[in-house]
OpenMM code with the backbone's topology and positions (N, CA, C; nanometers):
from openmm import Vec3, app, unit

residues = "MET ALA ARG ARG SER ILE GLY SER LEU LEU SER SER VAL ARG ARG HIS LEU TYR SER ARG HIS VAL GLY ARG ARG PHE LYS SER PHE GLY LYS GLY THR THR ILE PHE PRO GLY ALA GLN LEU GLU GLY VAL ARG PHE ILE GLU LEU GLY GLU GLY VAL SER VAL GLY ARG ARG ALA ILE ILE THR ALA TRP PRO MET PRO GLY LYS ASP PRO VAL LEU LYS VAL GLY ASP ARG THR CYS ILE GLY GLY GLY CYS HIS LEU THR ALA ILE ASN ARG ILE GLU ILE GLY ALA ASP VAL ALA ILE GLY GLU GLY VAL THR ILE THR ASP ASN SER HIS GLY ARG VAL GLU ARG SER GLU LEU ASP VAL HIS PRO PHE ARG ARG PRO LEU VAL SER LYS GLY PRO VAL LEU VAL GLY ASP CYS VAL TRP ILE GLY ASP LYS ALA THR ILE LEU PRO GLY VAL THR ILE GLY LYS GLY SER VAL ILE GLY ALA ASN SER VAL VAL THR LYS ASP VAL PRO ASP TYR CYS MET ALA ALA GLY ASN PRO ALA VAL ILE LEU LYS LYS LEU GLU GLU".split()
positions = [
    Vec3(-3.4413, 1.1733, 0.4393),
    Vec3(-3.2708, 1.2723, 0.4920),
    Vec3(-3.2780, 1.2541, 0.6156),
    Vec3(-3.3351, 1.2606, 0.7091),
    Vec3(-3.3112, 1.2369, 0.8372),
    Vec3(-3.2391, 1.0952, 0.8863),
    Vec3(-3.2680, 0.9604, 0.8093),
    Vec3(-3.1781, 0.8489, 0.7976),
    Vec3(-3.0547, 0.8480, 0.7618),
    Vec3(-3.0707, 0.8894, 0.6560),
    Vec3(-2.9415, 0.8746, 0.5521),
    Vec3(-2.8243, 0.9929, 0.6908),
    Vec3(-2.8573, 1.0660, 0.7841),
    Vec3(-2.7889, 1.1273, 0.8363),
    Vec3(-2.7648, 1.0297, 0.9382),
    Vec3(-2.8342, 0.9644, 1.0074),
    Vec3(-2.8307, 0.9096, 1.0974),
    Vec3(-2.7486, 0.7944, 1.0991),
    Vec3(-2.7545, 0.7373, 0.9904),
    Vec3(-2.7018, 0.5960, 0.9508),
    Vec3(-2.5362, 0.6662, 0.8729),
    Vec3(-2.5521, 0.7624, 0.8329),
    Vec3(-2.3899, 0.8717, 0.8088),
    Vec3(-2.3291, 0.8541, 0.9626),
    Vec3(-2.3944, 0.9249, 1.0600),
    Vec3(-2.3000, 0.9750, 1.1528),
    Vec3(-2.3072, 0.8113, 1.2389),
    Vec3(-2.3672, 0.6778, 1.2606),
    Vec3(-2.3521, 0.5321, 1.2718),
    Vec3(-2.2402, 0.5315, 1.2390),
    Vec3(-2.2309, 0.5308, 1.1079),
    Vec3(-2.0505, 0.4317, 1.0100),
    Vec3(-1.9796, 0.5662, 1.0756),
    Vec3(-2.0240, 0.6904, 1.0987),
    Vec3(-1.8626, 0.7365, 1.1247),
    Vec3(-1.8208, 0.7039, 1.2455),
    Vec3(-1.9064, 0.6933, 1.3339),
    Vec3(-1.9070, 0.6883, 1.5248),
    Vec3(-1.7899, 0.5148, 1.4537),
    Vec3(-1.8888, 0.4624, 1.4057),
    Vec3(-1.8598, 0.3186, 1.4269),
    Vec3(-1.6702, 0.2959, 1.3942),
    Vec3(-1.6226, 0.3976, 1.2107),
    Vec3(-1.5215, 0.3825, 1.2002),
    Vec3(-1.4167, 0.4207, 1.3223),
    Vec3(-1.4550, 0.5368, 1.3592),
    Vec3(-1.3846, 0.6115, 1.4560),
    Vec3(-1.3438, 0.5460, 1.5949),
    Vec3(-1.4673, 0.4201, 1.6343),
    Vec3(-1.4282, 0.3146, 1.7631),
    Vec3(-1.3045, 0.2353, 1.7071),
    Vec3(-1.3235, 0.1723, 1.6094),
    Vec3(-1.2731, 0.0731, 1.4952),
    Vec3(-1.1095, 0.1320, 1.4971),
    Vec3(-1.1127, 0.2577, 1.4172),
    Vec3(-0.9986, 0.2488, 1.4074),
    Vec3(-0.9358, 0.3134, 1.5565),
    Vec3(-0.9589, 0.3488, 1.6710),
    Vec3(-0.8991, 0.3454, 1.8109),
    Vec3(-0.8569, 0.2154, 1.8327),
    Vec3(-0.9922, 0.1345, 1.8215),
    Vec3(-0.9446, 0.0098, 1.9069),
    Vec3(-0.8164, -0.0792, 1.7783),
    Vec3(-0.8105, -0.0564, 1.7067),
    Vec3(-0.7346, -0.1125, 1.6638),
    Vec3(-0.5788, -0.0657, 1.6427),
    Vec3(-0.5959, 0.0712, 1.6260),
    Vec3(-0.4816, 0.1238, 1.6163),
    Vec3(-0.3786, 0.1098, 1.7517),
    Vec3(-0.4368, 0.0824, 1.8400),
    Vec3(-0.3306, 0.0461, 1.9686),
    Vec3(-0.2492, -0.0903, 1.9206),
    Vec3(-0.3176, -0.1130, 1.8520),
    Vec3(-0.1427, -0.2508, 1.7760),
    Vec3(-0.0310, -0.1898, 1.6894),
    Vec3(-0.0590, -0.1084, 1.6498),
    Vec3(0.0194, -0.0815, 1.5330),
    Vec3(0.1702, -0.0140, 1.5547),
    Vec3(0.2751, -0.0278, 1.4924),
    Vec3(0.3852, 0.0423, 1.5696),
    Vec3(0.4073, 0.1736, 1.5791),
    Vec3(0.2945, 0.2545, 1.5113),
    Vec3(0.2894, 0.4202, 1.5230),
    Vec3(0.1331, 0.4498, 1.4451),
    Vec3(0.0347, 0.5021, 1.5157),
    Vec3(-0.0627, 0.5316, 1.4444),
    Vec3(-0.0998, 0.6700, 1.4757),
    Vec3(-0.1245, 0.7400, 1.3812),
    Vec3(-0.1129, 0.8888, 1.3829),
    Vec3(-0.2801, 0.9616, 1.4375),
    Vec3(-0.2090, 1.0724, 1.4615),
    Vec3(-0.3755, 1.1549, 1.4952),
    Vec3(-0.4891, 1.1483, 1.3814),
    Vec3(-0.6280, 1.0888, 1.3730),
    Vec3(-0.7393, 1.1393, 1.2529),
    Vec3(-0.7237, 1.0218, 1.2089),
    Vec3(-0.6010, 0.9520, 1.2229),
    Vec3(-0.5923, 0.7893, 1.0941),
    Vec3(-0.7624, 0.7234, 1.1064),
    Vec3(-0.7757, 0.6633, 0.9826),
    Vec3(-0.9210, 0.6159, 0.9715),
    Vec3(-0.9049, 0.4401, 0.9581),
    Vec3(-0.9396, 0.3838, 0.9513),
    Vec3(-0.9308, 0.1763, 0.8969),
    Vec3(-1.0759, 0.1809, 0.8707),
    Vec3(-1.1303, 0.1830, 0.7988),
    Vec3(-1.2827, 0.0975, 0.7940),
    Vec3(-1.2940, -0.0251, 0.8025),
    Vec3(-1.3716, -0.0714, 0.8778),
    Vec3(-1.4159, -0.1568, 0.9168),
    Vec3(-1.3828, -0.2766, 0.7971),
    Vec3(-1.3763, -0.4056, 0.8228),
    Vec3(-1.3332, -0.4908, 0.6925),
    Vec3(-1.2047, -0.5008, 0.6261),
    Vec3(-1.1343, -0.4378, 0.6612),
    Vec3(-0.9900, -0.4156, 0.6477),
    Vec3(-0.9487, -0.5232, 0.7332),
    Vec3(-0.7948, -0.6101, 0.6025),
    Vec3(-0.7626, -0.7569, 0.6456),
    Vec3(-0.6348, -0.6838, 0.6538),
    Vec3(-0.5580, -0.7264, 0.8651),
    Vec3(-0.4474, -0.6635, 0.8907),
    Vec3(-0.3611, -0.7467, 0.9742),
    Vec3(-0.2354, -0.7978, 0.8988),
    Vec3(-0.1567, -0.9077, 0.9789),
    Vec3(0.0054, -0.7954, 1.0147),
    Vec3(0.0354, -0.8427, 1.1039),
    Vec3(0.2161, -0.7928, 1.1568),
    Vec3(0.1637, -0.6548, 1.1892),
    Vec3(0.0913, -0.5595, 1.2002),
    Vec3(0.0589, -0.4595, 1.2340),
    Vec3(0.1846, -0.3737, 1.3434),
    Vec3(0.2346, -0.4803, 1.4099),
    Vec3(0.3471, -0.3963, 1.4960),
    Vec3(0.4846, -0.3145, 1.4290),
    Vec3(0.4712, -0.3861, 1.3008),
    Vec3(0.5587, -0.3284, 1.1898),
    Vec3(0.5628, -0.2190, 1.1170),
    Vec3(0.4211, -0.1952, 1.1274),
    Vec3(0.3331, -0.1169, 1.0396),
    Vec3(0.3538, 0.0234, 1.1447),
    Vec3(0.3593, 0.1852, 1.0002),
    Vec3(0.3595, 0.2975, 1.0662),
    Vec3(0.2750, 0.3657, 0.9597),
    Vec3(0.2050, 0.4114, 1.0913),
    Vec3(0.0839, 0.5258, 0.9810),
    Vec3(0.0976, 0.6197, 1.0400),
    Vec3(0.1570, 0.7680, 0.9664),
    Vec3(0.1113, 0.8798, 1.0126),
    Vec3(-0.0660, 0.9842, 1.0348),
    Vec3(-0.0386, 1.0854, 1.0555),
    Vec3(-0.1826, 1.1268, 1.0758),
    Vec3(-0.2317, 1.1209, 0.9367),
    Vec3(-0.3652, 1.0974, 0.9938),
    Vec3(-0.4729, 1.1655, 0.8966),
    Vec3(-0.5002, 1.0542, 0.7656),
    Vec3(-0.4212, 0.9273, 0.7806),
    Vec3(-0.4312, 0.8243, 0.6602),
    Vec3(-0.5247, 0.7963, 0.6768),
    Vec3(-0.6275, 0.7345, 0.5668),
    Vec3(-0.7234, 0.6578, 0.5634),
    Vec3(-0.7047, 0.5079, 0.4683),
    Vec3(-0.7453, 0.4135, 0.5285),
    Vec3(-0.7625, 0.2288, 0.4509),
    Vec3(-0.9017, 0.2490, 0.4604),
    Vec3(-0.9042, 0.2226, 0.3450),
    Vec3(-1.0981, 0.1776, 0.2635),
    Vec3(-1.1140, 0.0051, 0.3272),
    Vec3(-1.2001, -0.0116, 0.2601),
    Vec3(-1.2580, -0.1080, 0.3151),
    Vec3(-1.2495, -0.2145, 0.1977),
    Vec3(-1.2157, -0.3576, 0.2778),
    Vec3(-1.1219, -0.4901, 0.2210),
    Vec3(-0.9959, -0.4817, 0.2085),
    Vec3(-0.8996, -0.3976, 0.2291),
    Vec3(-0.7524, -0.2819, 0.2166),
    Vec3(-0.7423, -0.4234, 0.2717),
    Vec3(-0.6219, -0.4710, 0.2676),
    Vec3(-0.5159, -0.5896, 0.2893),
    Vec3(-0.4059, -0.5264, 0.3292),
    Vec3(-0.3382, -0.5328, 0.4507),
    Vec3(-0.2254, -0.4464, 0.4510),
    Vec3(-0.1356, -0.5288, 0.5624),
    Vec3(0.0274, -0.5792, 0.4914),
    Vec3(0.0306, -0.7614, 0.6024),
    Vec3(0.2150, -0.6733, 0.5735),
    Vec3(0.2566, -0.7434, 0.7092),
    Vec3(0.3802, -0.7104, 0.7387),
    Vec3(0.4583, -0.8170, 0.8013),
    Vec3(0.5270, -0.9131, 0.6758),
    Vec3(0.5980, -1.0691, 0.7601),
    Vec3(0.7233, -1.0061, 0.8206),
    Vec3(0.7403, -1.0709, 0.9664),
    Vec3(0.9358, -1.0687, 0.9875),
    Vec3(0.9717, -1.1823, 0.8869),
    Vec3(1.1241, -1.2050, 0.8831),
    Vec3(1.1439, -1.3248, 0.7912),
    Vec3(1.2648, -1.3491, 0.9022),
    Vec3(1.3293, -1.4376, 0.9138),
    Vec3(1.4532, -1.4970, 1.0200),
    Vec3(1.5477, -1.3875, 1.0363),
    Vec3(1.5725, -1.3260, 1.1239),
    Vec3(1.6228, -1.2319, 1.1396),
    Vec3(1.6817, -1.0668, 1.0844),
    Vec3(1.5351, -1.0621, 1.0339),
    Vec3(1.4943, -0.9318, 0.9657),
    Vec3(1.3190, -0.8668, 0.9877),
    Vec3(1.3155, -0.7415, 1.1037),
    Vec3(1.2061, -0.7432, 1.0883),
    Vec3(1.1917, -0.6258, 0.9878),
    Vec3(1.0085, -0.6209, 0.9003),
    Vec3(0.9682, -0.5665, 0.8046),
    Vec3(1.0052, -0.4301, 0.8313),
    Vec3(0.9846, -0.2951, 0.7553),
    Vec3(0.9002, -0.1782, 0.7430),
    Vec3(0.8011, -0.1858, 0.6397),
    Vec3(0.7127, -0.1316, 0.7025),
    Vec3(0.5827, -0.0428, 0.6053),
    Vec3(0.5509, 0.0621, 0.6374),
    Vec3(0.5482, 0.1359, 0.5758),
    Vec3(0.5358, 0.2963, 0.6493),
    Vec3(0.4774, 0.4099, 0.5689),
    Vec3(0.3466, 0.4540, 0.6063),
    Vec3(0.2831, 0.5412, 0.5442),
    Vec3(0.2846, 0.6834, 0.5739),
    Vec3(0.2793, 0.7644, 0.5313),
    Vec3(0.3265, 0.8552, 0.5693),
    Vec3(0.1300, 0.9737, 0.5361),
    Vec3(0.1838, 1.0875, 0.6069),
    Vec3(0.0298, 1.1897, 0.6531),
    Vec3(-0.0948, 1.2465, 0.5206),
    Vec3(-0.1470, 1.1985, 0.5964),
    Vec3(-0.2558, 1.2510, 0.4771),
    Vec3(-0.2854, 1.1440, 0.3771),
    Vec3(-0.2196, 1.0472, 0.3650),
    Vec3(-0.2270, 0.9476, 0.2182),
    Vec3(-0.3771, 0.8660, 0.2354),
    Vec3(-0.4244, 0.8292, 0.1554),
    Vec3(-0.5357, 0.7413, 0.1174),
    Vec3(-0.4980, 0.6075, 0.0464),
    Vec3(-0.5339, 0.5245, 0.1107),
    Vec3(-0.5707, 0.4065, 0.0636),
    Vec3(-0.6736, 0.3216, 0.0021),
    Vec3(-0.6763, 0.2873, -0.1091),
    Vec3(-0.8349, 0.2571, -0.1679),
    Vec3(-0.8707, 0.1336, -0.0819),
    Vec3(-0.9638, 0.1115, -0.0891),
    Vec3(-1.0378, -0.0321, -0.1014),
    Vec3(-1.0033, -0.1475, -0.1644),
    Vec3(-1.0228, -0.2546, -0.1134),
    Vec3(-0.9562, -0.3447, -0.1938),
    Vec3(-0.7792, -0.3437, -0.2522),
    Vec3(-0.7297, -0.2859, -0.1897),
    Vec3(-0.5662, -0.2758, -0.1798),
    Vec3(-0.5425, -0.4020, -0.1246),
    Vec3(-0.3828, -0.4018, -0.1645),
    Vec3(-0.2865, -0.4844, -0.1709),
    Vec3(-0.1806, -0.4151, -0.0901),
    Vec3(-0.1342, -0.3995, -0.0016),
    Vec3(-0.0345, -0.3602, 0.0477),
    Vec3(0.1092, -0.5218, 0.1331),
    Vec3(0.2171, -0.5844, 0.0832),
    Vec3(0.2900, -0.6752, 0.1743),
    Vec3(0.4124, -0.6596, 0.1453),
    Vec3(0.4579, -0.6384, 0.2802),
    Vec3(0.6216, -0.5846, 0.2852),
    Vec3(0.6926, -0.7307, 0.3960),
    Vec3(0.8000, -0.7913, 0.3549),
    Vec3(0.8500, -0.8660, 0.4390),
    Vec3(1.0177, -0.7603, 0.3946),
    Vec3(1.0130, -0.6874, 0.3666),
    Vec3(1.1734, -0.6173, 0.3626),
    Vec3(1.1310, -0.4708, 0.3611),
    Vec3(1.0780, -0.3613, 0.3309),
    Vec3(1.1104, -0.2279, 0.2906),
    Vec3(0.9923, -0.2024, 0.2206),
    Vec3(0.8470, -0.1278, 0.2675),
    Vec3(0.7834, -0.0355, 0.1623),
    Vec3(0.7273, 0.0752, 0.2724),
    Vec3(0.8068, 0.2147, 0.1747),
    Vec3(0.7603, 0.3030, 0.2257),
    Vec3(0.6892, 0.3955, 0.1515),
    Vec3(0.5754, 0.4912, 0.1816),
    Vec3(0.5260, 0.5349, 0.1306),
    Vec3(0.4971, 0.6897, 0.1491),
    Vec3(0.4904, 0.7777, 0.0800),
    Vec3(0.5377, 0.9286, 0.1351),
    Vec3(0.3805, 0.9655, 0.1605),
    Vec3(0.3958, 1.1395, 0.1900),
    Vec3(0.2607, 1.1958, 0.2414),
    Vec3(0.1755, 1.2353, 0.1595),
    Vec3(0.0529, 1.2520, 0.1282),
    Vec3(-0.0157, 1.3370, 0.0230),
    Vec3(-0.0381, 1.2491, -0.0761),
    Vec3(-0.0013, 1.0993, -0.0603),
    Vec3(-0.0087, 1.0124, -0.1400),
    Vec3(-0.1836, 0.9450, -0.1901),
    Vec3(-0.2155, 0.9291, -0.3156),
    Vec3(-0.3395, 0.9053, -0.3143),
    Vec3(-0.3320, 0.7587, -0.4017),
    Vec3(-0.3698, 0.6558, -0.3028),
    Vec3(-0.4018, 0.5043, -0.3979),
    Vec3(-0.5178, 0.4619, -0.4321),
    Vec3(-0.5649, 0.4113, -0.5761),
    Vec3(-0.6573, 0.4402, -0.6062),
    Vec3(-0.7288, 0.3022, -0.5571),
    Vec3(-0.8349, 0.2116, -0.5735),
    Vec3(-0.8903, 0.0951, -0.5399),
    Vec3(-0.8460, 0.0335, -0.6127),
    Vec3(-0.8223, -0.0975, -0.5665),
    Vec3(-0.7854, -0.2552, -0.5955),
    Vec3(-0.6401, -0.2231, -0.6175),
    Vec3(-0.5664, -0.1308, -0.5623),
    Vec3(-0.3808, -0.1075, -0.5737),
    Vec3(-0.2957, -0.2197, -0.5096),
    Vec3(-0.1804, -0.3024, -0.5471),
    Vec3(-0.1210, -0.4109, -0.5078),
    Vec3(0.0647, -0.3169, -0.5019),
    Vec3(0.0914, -0.3752, -0.3715),
    Vec3(0.2225, -0.3085, -0.3471),
    Vec3(0.3267, -0.3778, -0.2636),
    Vec3(0.3742, -0.4248, -0.3677),
    Vec3(0.4336, -0.5302, -0.3068),
    Vec3(0.6071, -0.5342, -0.3126),
    Vec3(0.6944, -0.5879, -0.1652),
    Vec3(0.8251, -0.5918, -0.2346),
    Vec3(0.8757, -0.7408, -0.2394),
    Vec3(0.7313, -0.8388, -0.2401),
    Vec3(0.8161, -0.9510, -0.2167),
    Vec3(0.7625, -1.0488, -0.3097),
    Vec3(0.7874, -1.2183, -0.3259),
    Vec3(0.7197, -1.2747, -0.3887),
    Vec3(0.7450, -1.4408, -0.3698),
    Vec3(0.6466, -1.5709, -0.3648),
    Vec3(0.6684, -1.6495, -0.3789),
    Vec3(0.7420, -1.7260, -0.4100),
    Vec3(0.9224, -1.7303, -0.3579),
    Vec3(1.0090, -1.8248, -0.4256),
    Vec3(1.0619, -1.7468, -0.5712),
    Vec3(1.1784, -1.8112, -0.5265),
    Vec3(1.2553, -1.7491, -0.6928),
    Vec3(1.1502, -1.8312, -0.7824),
    Vec3(1.2225, -1.7898, -0.8986),
    Vec3(1.1505, -1.8863, -1.0465),
    Vec3(1.2873, -1.9542, -1.0592),
    Vec3(1.2822, -2.0838, -0.9743),
    Vec3(1.3965, -2.1830, -1.0667),
    Vec3(1.2964, -2.2748, -1.0469),
    Vec3(1.3759, -2.4227, -1.1448),
    Vec3(1.3257, -2.5056, -1.2028),
    Vec3(1.3024, -2.5772, -1.0242),
    Vec3(1.4082, -2.5610, -0.9646),
    Vec3(1.4301, -2.6337, -0.8178),
    Vec3(1.3024, -2.6299, -0.7476),
    Vec3(1.2338, -2.5297, -0.7821),
    Vec3(1.1455, -2.4844, -0.6759),
    Vec3(1.0058, -2.4900, -0.7357),
    Vec3(0.9702, -2.5216, -0.8634),
    Vec3(0.8285, -2.5425, -0.9518),
    Vec3(0.7623, -2.5888, -0.8897),
    Vec3(0.8166, -2.6958, -0.8333),
    Vec3(0.6970, -2.8417, -0.8264),
    Vec3(0.6688, -2.8014, -0.6879),
    Vec3(0.6798, -2.7289, -0.5901),
    Vec3(0.6283, -2.6963, -0.5255),
    Vec3(0.5033, -2.5834, -0.4977),
    Vec3(0.3927, -2.6190, -0.4157),
    Vec3(0.2978, -2.5262, -0.4345),
    Vec3(0.2976, -2.3958, -0.4142),
    Vec3(0.3327, -2.3205, -0.5371),
    Vec3(0.3943, -2.1275, -0.4343),
    Vec3(0.3817, -2.0510, -0.3008),
    Vec3(0.2282, -2.1239, -0.2543),
    Vec3(0.2172, -2.0563, -0.0690),
    Vec3(0.3250, -2.1342, 0.0382),
    Vec3(0.3769, -2.2642, -0.0440),
    Vec3(0.4761, -2.3123, 0.0280),
    Vec3(0.6360, -2.2960, -0.0148),
    Vec3(0.6333, -2.2139, -0.0941),
    Vec3(0.7308, -2.1623, -0.1282),
    Vec3(0.8100, -2.0420, -0.0114),
    Vec3(0.9693, -2.0538, 0.0449),
    Vec3(0.9324, -1.8960, 0.1118),
    Vec3(0.9409, -1.8040, 0.0183),
    Vec3(0.8886, -1.6746, 0.1210),
    Vec3(0.9202, -1.5521, 0.0259),
    Vec3(0.9945, -1.4840, 0.0219),
    Vec3(1.0617, -1.4262, -0.1462),
    Vec3(1.1689, -1.3633, -0.1386),
    Vec3(1.1770, -1.2057, -0.1410),
    Vec3(1.2332, -1.1048, -0.1108),
    Vec3(1.2007, -0.9667, -0.1467),
    Vec3(1.2895, -0.9264, -0.2978),
    Vec3(1.2504, -0.9122, -0.3412),
    Vec3(1.3564, -0.8510, -0.4494),
    Vec3(1.3813, -0.7157, -0.4749),
    Vec3(1.3743, -0.6542, -0.3401),
    Vec3(1.4203, -0.5167, -0.2927),
    Vec3(1.3207, -0.3867, -0.2309),
    Vec3(1.3381, -0.3067, -0.1967),
    Vec3(1.2205, -0.2909, -0.1586),
    Vec3(1.0987, -0.1187, -0.2464),
    Vec3(1.0359, -0.0875, -0.1995),
    Vec3(0.9192, 0.0075, -0.2745),
    Vec3(0.9181, 0.1599, -0.1925),
    Vec3(0.9590, 0.2149, -0.2498),
    Vec3(0.9634, 0.3517, -0.1794),
    Vec3(0.8652, 0.4010, -0.2967),
    Vec3(0.7940, 0.5214, -0.2265),
    Vec3(0.6705, 0.6274, -0.3450),
    Vec3(0.6624, 0.7190, -0.2435),
    Vec3(0.6975, 0.8500, -0.3530),
    Vec3(0.7166, 1.0115, -0.2809),
    Vec3(0.6122, 1.0612, -0.2631),
    Vec3(0.6100, 1.1154, -0.1960),
    Vec3(0.5337, 1.2266, -0.1297),
    Vec3(0.3847, 1.2818, -0.2424),
    Vec3(0.2557, 1.3158, -0.2820),
    Vec3(0.2469, 1.3707, -0.3800),
    Vec3(0.1775, 1.2923, -0.4972),
    Vec3(0.1765, 1.1326, -0.5014),
    Vec3(0.2233, 1.0547, -0.5972),
    Vec3(0.0652, 1.0205, -0.6137),
    Vec3(0.0100, 0.9560, -0.7172),
    Vec3(-0.0971, 0.9570, -0.7340),
    Vec3(-0.1400, 0.8672, -0.8328),
    Vec3(-0.2045, 0.7538, -0.7289),
    Vec3(-0.1970, 0.6114, -0.8294),
    Vec3(-0.2752, 0.5365, -0.9184),
    Vec3(-0.3401, 0.5125, -1.0059),
    Vec3(-0.4712, 0.5271, -1.0598),
    Vec3(-0.5098, 0.3589, -0.9969),
    Vec3(-0.6100, 0.3152, -0.9615),
    Vec3(-0.6940, 0.1686, -0.9889),
    Vec3(-0.6443, 0.0652, -1.0257),
    Vec3(-0.6196, -0.0517, -0.9855),
    Vec3(-0.5985, -0.1451, -0.9951),
    Vec3(-0.4115, -0.1472, -1.0908),
    Vec3(-0.3908, -0.0930, -1.0130),
    Vec3(-0.1978, -0.0023, -1.0918),
    Vec3(-0.1525, -0.2123, -0.9439),
    Vec3(-0.0402, -0.2190, -1.0446),
    Vec3(0.1025, -0.2966, -0.9430),
    Vec3(0.1910, -0.2575, -0.9827),
    Vec3(0.2548, -0.2393, -0.8074),
    Vec3(0.4226, -0.1978, -0.8051),
    Vec3(0.4674, -0.2657, -0.7805),
    Vec3(0.5468, -0.3248, -0.8252),
    Vec3(0.5975, -0.4230, -0.8495),
    Vec3(0.7788, -0.4220, -0.7638),
    Vec3(0.8405, -0.5237, -0.6738),
    Vec3(0.9455, -0.5103, -0.5722),
    Vec3(1.0928, -0.4400, -0.6401),
    Vec3(1.1513, -0.3649, -0.5739),
    Vec3(1.2729, -0.2856, -0.6241),
    Vec3(1.2051, -0.1623, -0.6863),
    Vec3(1.1218, -0.1164, -0.6512),
    Vec3(1.0527, 0.0253, -0.7608),
    Vec3(1.0710, 0.1185, -0.6916),
    Vec3(1.0967, 0.2589, -0.7266),
    Vec3(1.0910, 0.3487, -0.6863),
    Vec3(1.0216, 0.4416, -0.7627),
    Vec3(0.9065, 0.5416, -0.6808),
    Vec3(0.8312, 0.6669, -0.7600),
    Vec3(0.8346, 0.7473, -0.7327),
    Vec3(0.8663, 0.8937, -0.7984),
    Vec3(0.9279, 0.9901, -0.7691),
    Vec3(0.8084, 1.0732, -0.7338),
    Vec3(0.8512, 1.1710, -0.6407),
    Vec3(0.7298, 1.2814, -0.5711),
    Vec3(0.6825, 1.3407, -0.7318),
    Vec3(0.5772, 1.3481, -0.6637),
    Vec3(0.4702, 1.4039, -0.7906),
    Vec3(0.4260, 1.3224, -0.8774),
    Vec3(0.4751, 1.2011, -0.9163),
    Vec3(0.3944, 1.1242, -1.0020),
    Vec3(0.2951, 1.0776, -1.0216),
    Vec3(0.2658, 1.0614, -1.1386),
    Vec3(0.1568, 1.0244, -1.1848),
    Vec3(0.1158, 0.8573, -1.2376),
    Vec3(0.0607, 0.7235, -1.1415),
    Vec3(0.0534, 0.6084, -1.2361),
    Vec3(-0.0559, 0.5571, -1.2755),
    Vec3(-0.1061, 0.5313, -1.4150),
    Vec3(-0.2279, 0.5549, -1.4832),
    Vec3(-0.3152, 0.3873, -1.4550),
    Vec3(-0.3698, 0.4085, -1.4008),
    Vec3(-0.5043, 0.2474, -1.3951),
    Vec3(-0.4497, 0.1890, -1.4591),
    Vec3(-0.4664, 0.0360, -1.3982),
    Vec3(-0.4018, -0.0922, -1.4397),
    Vec3(-0.2491, -0.0848, -1.4917),
    Vec3(-0.1965, -0.0094, -1.4710),
    Vec3(-0.0535, -0.0272, -1.5093),
    Vec3(0.0207, -0.1492, -1.4174),
    Vec3(0.1352, -0.1631, -1.4404),
    Vec3(0.2635, -0.2546, -1.3782),
    Vec3(0.3564, -0.2156, -1.3923),
    Vec3(0.3953, -0.1749, -1.2923),
    Vec3(0.5477, -0.1093, -1.2385),
    Vec3(0.6334, -0.1698, -1.2077),
    Vec3(0.7335, -0.1947, -1.3192),
    Vec3(0.8506, -0.2973, -1.3072),
    Vec3(0.9768, -0.1955, -1.2493),
    Vec3(1.0040, -0.1087, -1.2901),
    Vec3(1.0825, 0.0255, -1.3039),
    Vec3(1.0462, 0.1332, -1.2915),
    Vec3(1.1730, 0.1940, -1.1805),
    Vec3(1.1539, 0.3433, -1.1317),
    Vec3(1.1042, 0.4219, -1.1973),
    Vec3(1.0229, 0.5006, -1.1380),
    Vec3(0.9721, 0.5702, -1.1976),
    Vec3(1.0329, 0.7384, -1.1665),
    Vec3(1.0778, 0.8213, -1.2302),
    Vec3(1.1322, 0.9308, -1.1943),
    Vec3(1.0022, 1.0603, -1.1491),
    Vec3(1.0720, 1.1869, -1.0233),
    Vec3(0.9892, 1.2516, -1.0037),
    Vec3(0.9260, 1.3266, -1.1458),
    Vec3(0.8216, 1.3627, -1.0898),
    Vec3(0.7276, 1.4150, -1.2115),
    Vec3(0.6549, 1.3843, -1.3049),
    Vec3(0.6749, 1.2195, -1.2900),
    Vec3(0.6621, 1.1771, -1.4205),
    Vec3(0.5494, 1.0804, -1.4738),
    Vec3(0.4540, 1.0844, -1.5823),
    Vec3(0.3059, 1.0313, -1.6024),
    Vec3(0.3345, 0.9178, -1.6560),
    Vec3(0.3422, 0.8036, -1.5633),
    Vec3(0.3986, 0.6474, -1.6426),
    Vec3(0.2699, 0.5662, -1.6480),
    Vec3(0.2148, 0.4515, -1.7709),
    Vec3(0.1215, 0.3669, -1.8049),
    Vec3(0.1663, 0.2754, -1.8523),
    Vec3(0.0805, 0.1787, -1.8812),
    Vec3(0.0910, 0.0138, -1.9215),
    Vec3(0.1430, -0.0340, -1.8616),
    Vec3(0.1879, -0.1290, -1.9468),
    Vec3(0.2035, -0.3061, -1.8852),
    Vec3(0.3029, -0.3895, -1.9876),
    Vec3(0.4414, -0.3875, -1.9392),
    Vec3(0.4789, -0.2856, -1.8107),
    Vec3(0.5056, -0.1589, -1.8101),
    Vec3(0.4411, -0.0454, -1.7193),
    Vec3(0.4330, 0.0702, -1.7444),
    Vec3(0.5724, 0.1649, -1.7949),
    Vec3(0.5619, 0.2723, -1.8893),
    Vec3(0.6477, 0.3652, -1.9431),
    Vec3(0.6513, 0.4852, -1.8846),
    Vec3(0.7314, 0.5632, -1.9183),
    Vec3(0.7089, 0.6803, -1.9019),
    Vec3(0.6586, 0.7474, -2.0125),
    Vec3(0.5198, 0.8586, -1.9718),
    Vec3(0.4689, 0.8730, -2.1493),
    Vec3(0.4967, 1.0149, -2.1501),
    Vec3(0.5473, 1.1143, -2.0124),
    Vec3(0.5675, 1.2313, -2.0084),
    Vec3(0.5963, 1.2972, -1.9410),
    Vec3(0.7035, 1.3950, -1.8979),
    Vec3(0.7534, 1.4597, -1.8273),
    Vec3(0.6699, 1.5787, -1.7435),
    Vec3(0.6279, 1.5968, -1.6405),
    Vec3(0.5807, 1.6838, -1.5998),
    Vec3(0.6253, 1.8037, -1.5445),
    Vec3(0.6239, 1.9460, -1.6447),
    Vec3(0.7268, 2.0274, -1.6421),
    Vec3(0.6164, 2.1305, -1.5982),
    Vec3(0.6642, 2.2410, -1.5350),
    Vec3(0.6557, 2.3450, -1.4948),
    Vec3(0.6102, 2.4557, -1.5319),
] * unit.nanometer
topology = app.Topology()
chain = topology.addChain("A")
for resn in residues:
    res = topology.addResidue(resn, chain)
    for name in ("N", "CA", "C"):
        topology.addAtom(name, app.Element.getBySymbol(name[0]), res)
């Protein structure tokens, strides 16, 4: 029992020190925000994390500036980003407060190139990044494990996105959506 307590305490201290060290590089880094060691972070000078945000192990969070335009990647207070998530912005991703993002979720506002014949003979990673619109996630949203939120999508306040869903279209406030592509299953009424 004592070993587990000491190990847990050491892990907590390590997370705290790591978060303080890494947090200095962010555009803004709220009080009580924790980044678990092992998270991969790029372009943090464009990333804003609110107070009490948690970023899980193996999460990848990137913001890539494009010629003439800086990206915005903003996460609201008390939002939890699960381990293995991938958030990548070249345009704008804004996630509200009190959002729960499950393990392995992908949220992106971009893709490698356009689907045009002239680009298909070029390795996908050598194609220019292209944004197809910002991603906006409202407050109190729950995104299930391994869901994918694609460019140009807005998810309304209080909505629930089912695990393994691929969200290609807007989801209104207080709705449950799931599937590939995700469809509205029901409106959550009071």
